[in-house]
C-alpha positions as CSV (number, residue, x, y, z in Angstrom):
1,M,-184.4,108.1,-118.0
2,K,-184.0,109.7,-114.5
3,T,-184.0,106.2,-112.9
4,L,-181.3,105.1,-115.3
5,N,-179.2,108.1,-114.4
6,N,-179.6,107.6,-110.7
7,A,-178.7,103.9,-111.0
8,T,-175.7,104.8,-113.2
9,I,-174.4,107.3,-110.6
10,L,-174.8,104.7,-107.9
11,T,-173.0,102.1,-110.0
12,G,-170.2,104.6,-110.7
13,R,-169.8,105.3,-107.0
14,I,-169.5,101.6,-106.2
15,M,-167.0,101.0,-109.1
16,L,-164.8,104.0,-108.2
17,S,-164.8,103.1,-104.5
18,G,-164.6,99.3,-104.7
19,M,-161.0,99.5,-105.6
20,F,-160.2,101.5,-102.5
21,L,-162.2,99.3,-100.2
22,L,-160.5,96.2,-101.5
23,S,-157.1,97.8,-101.4
24,G,-157.5,98.9,-97.8
25,I,-158.7,95.5,-96.7
26,S,-155.8,93.8,-98.6
27,K,-153.3,96.1,-96.9
28,I,-154.4,94.7,-93.5
29,S,-153.4,91.2,-94.5
30,A,-150.1,92.4,-96.0
31,F,-149.4,95.0,-93.4
32,E,-145.6,94.5,-93.2
33,G,-145.3,94.5,-97.0
34,T,-147.4,97.7,-97.2
35,Q,-145.1,99.4,-94.6
36,A,-142.0,98.3,-96.4
37,Y,-143.3,99.5,-99.8
38,M,-144.2,102.9,-98.3
39,S,-140.8,103.2,-96.7
40,S,-139.1,102.3,-100.0
41,V,-140.3,105.5,-101.6
42,G,-139.7,107.7,-98.5
43,V,-143.2,107.6,-96.9
44,P,-143.0,106.6,-93.2
45,G,-144.4,103.1,-92.8
46,A,-146.0,104.2,-89.6
47,L,-148.6,106.0,-91.8
48,A,-149.9,102.6,-93.0
49,P,-152.8,102.4,-90.4
50,A,-154.0,105.9,-91.4
51,V,-153.8,105.0,-95.1
52,I,-155.7,101.8,-94.5
53,A,-158.4,103.5,-92.4
54,F,-158.7,106.3,-95.0
55,E,-159.1,103.9,-97.9
56,I,-161.8,101.8,-96.2
57,I,-163.8,104.6,-94.6
58,A,-163.7,106.9,-97.6
59,A,-164.8,104.0,-99.9
60,I,-167.7,103.2,-97.7
61,L,-168.7,106.9,-97.5
62,I,-168.7,107.2,-101.3
63,I,-170.7,103.9,-101.7
64,I,-173.4,105.0,-99.3
65,G,-173.3,108.5,-100.6
66,W,-172.6,110.3,-97.3
67,Q,-170.5,113.6,-97.4
68,T,-169.8,112.6,-101.0
69,R,-168.5,115.8,-102.4
70,Y,-165.9,116.2,-99.6
71,T,-164.9,112.6,-99.6
72,A,-164.6,112.6,-103.4
73,L,-162.3,115.6,-103.2
74,A,-160.2,113.8,-100.6
75,L,-160.0,110.7,-102.7
76,A,-159.1,112.8,-105.8
77,G,-156.2,114.3,-103.9
78,F,-155.2,111.0,-102.5
79,S,-155.2,109.4,-106.0
80,A,-153.1,112.2,-107.5
81,M,-150.7,112.2,-104.6
82,T,-150.3,108.5,-104.8
83,A,-149.6,108.7,-108.5
84,L,-146.9,111.3,-107.9
85,M,-145.3,109.5,-105.0
86,F,-145.4,105.9,-106.0
87,H,-145.6,105.8,-109.8
88,F,-143.1,108.4,-111.0
89,N,-140.7,106.1,-112.8
90,F,-141.9,106.8,-116.4
91,A,-139.1,104.6,-117.8
92,D,-141.0,101.6,-116.5
93,Q,-144.1,101.1,-118.7
94,M,-146.1,99.6,-115.8
95,Q,-145.4,102.6,-113.6
96,S,-146.6,104.9,-116.4
97,I,-149.8,102.9,-116.7
98,M,-150.3,103.0,-112.9
99,F,-149.7,106.8,-112.9
100,M,-152.3,107.3,-115.6
101,K,-154.7,105.0,-113.9
102,N,-154.4,107.1,-110.7
103,I,-154.8,110.4,-112.5
104,T,-157.9,109.0,-114.3
105,I,-159.4,107.9,-111.0
106,A,-158.7,111.4,-109.6
107,G,-160.6,112.8,-112.5
108,G,-163.6,110.6,-111.9
109,F,-163.7,111.7,-108.2
110,L,-163.5,115.3,-109.3
111,V,-166.6,114.7,-111.5
112,L,-168.3,113.1,-108.5
113,A,-167.4,116.0,-106.3
114,A,-168.8,118.5,-108.8
115,N,-172.0,116.7,-109.4
116,G,-172.7,115.0,-106.1
117,A,-173.9,111.5,-105.2
118,G,-177.3,111.6,-106.9
119,T,-180.7,110.7,-105.5
120,L,-179.7,107.2,-104.4
121,S,-177.6,108.4,-101.5
122,L,-177.7,109.4,-97.9
123,D,-176.7,112.9,-99.0
124,A,-180.0,113.2,-101.0
125,R,-182.0,111.7,-98.1
126,R,-180.5,114.2,-95.7
127,A,-181.3,117.1,-98.1
128,K,-185.1,116.2,-98.1
């Protein structure tokens, strides 16, 4: 059962982070659009490179299980902040769904922050 639990935690880390990794990469190819969208809600488009770097680096850290608790807290905050800044129009059903998705992802990262990366991680290897 322990092997199943460890594999499940690893799979969960990959699934939670995969979205951020792909999102960060896709923002590179749609850089001008990303900047314009950020600016449209009052976030300086000049922050786009930092957002892209954060999404990609944080996703990789979670996947490999390095500094998982801190990174998961950062991604939880990022997800909640993104929900509040970009998906606040509750009159639009799609925005409501996106808001709830981001809040749910933040919750998943909080669980990961509380419990750690599991034994299939660099954090566990470092602890030995």
